[in-house]
C-alpha positions, 0 to 999 in steps of 0.5 A: 049072457046078459049083464044087468045093473046089480042091486046095491045091497046085494051080497054080490056087490063087489068089494073090489071097487074102483079108486076115486077119480079127481074132478077140478072145480071152478067157483061160480061167484058168491051170490049167484042164481045157483045158490050160496058159494057154487062150484061147478065141474064136469064128469067125463063118462061114457064112450063119447063124453064130449065136454063132460056131464055138468054139475054144481055143488052149493051150500044150502044156506050162507052158513052151511057146508056144500051140501047140495048137488045138482047134476045132469042125470040124463046126459042132455047137457043141462041142469034145468030139470034135475032135482037136487041131491041133499045129504049130511056132512061128516066131520073129522079132526082135520077135515069135513066132507059131503058124499052125494050118491046118485043114479045117472043114465049113460047112453049106449050104442042102440040109442037107449040108456043104462043106470050108472051109480056113483058117489061124489063128494068134496073134502075141505079142512073147514066147512067154511072153505070153498072146495077146489076139487071133487072126487067120484067113484062108480059104485054100481056094477053089472051081473049075469048068470050062466051054467058050467057043467049044469052048475049055476055061476054068477059073473060080476063086472065093475067099472074100475076106472070110473069112465062109464065104459066097460072093457080093459081096465075094469074088474070081474069075478066068477063065483058059484051062485049059491056062495054067500061069502064075500069076495076076496080082493085076490078073487077079482080079475082084470078084464082079459084075465081068466078065473077058475070054475069047475076045474077049468079056466075062463075068460070074460069077453064083452060084446060092447062097451056098454057092458050089457052082454058077454061071453064066458070062453074056456082058455088054457092058462099054462098053469094049474089052478093051485099054482095060479091061486098061490101066485095071486094070493099074497097071504098064501104062506101065512094061511098055511103057516103052523099056528101056536097052540 
């Protein structure tokens, strides 16, 4: 089965996204060629991240927040040819933050690349502050289709540990292709765990850390589907409790 990058606006987009990862930032000085109050960091992504993928966040003006991101999109280790990412700032009662959404290209084993969507942001108590930490999350996912007993199913895989490598520690789900409902959190599985379809249990076996291809294999979980779903669903008893008239 082939797994390809999923559309961000699709109903297949997983709602079991990964927790954000912290990235330390270092100041590059006030008036440098990089812009106003630039801060720099690196993202460790892919099977051989090395020193990490560099990025710089700056102010678009001396009195502006940190609202410009330049990041190494193609993984060549330099920022020379990477266009800046711009956006607005959201403000709350106690903090202000800026979110950048960008698609990176991650190398895979055959010398090619695969797109990898991320959201990266900084949070400060005041827009005049210089951020010391950024946070990021892999927002993309991979999907494939296959037939089980002549019925079409979707397989969805997300990078739950934000490392750009698909395997142990990540999440997947199995569902009927025509199912329009959103994913329930307890329907997601860790890679290596099993899911149910057509009365049987199945596990996802990835062929490589790139997440390009995978196989769905039948397994014997040692429990019935009802027993397993009851064990996994924290609201099982609440859903079946008598309701007041």
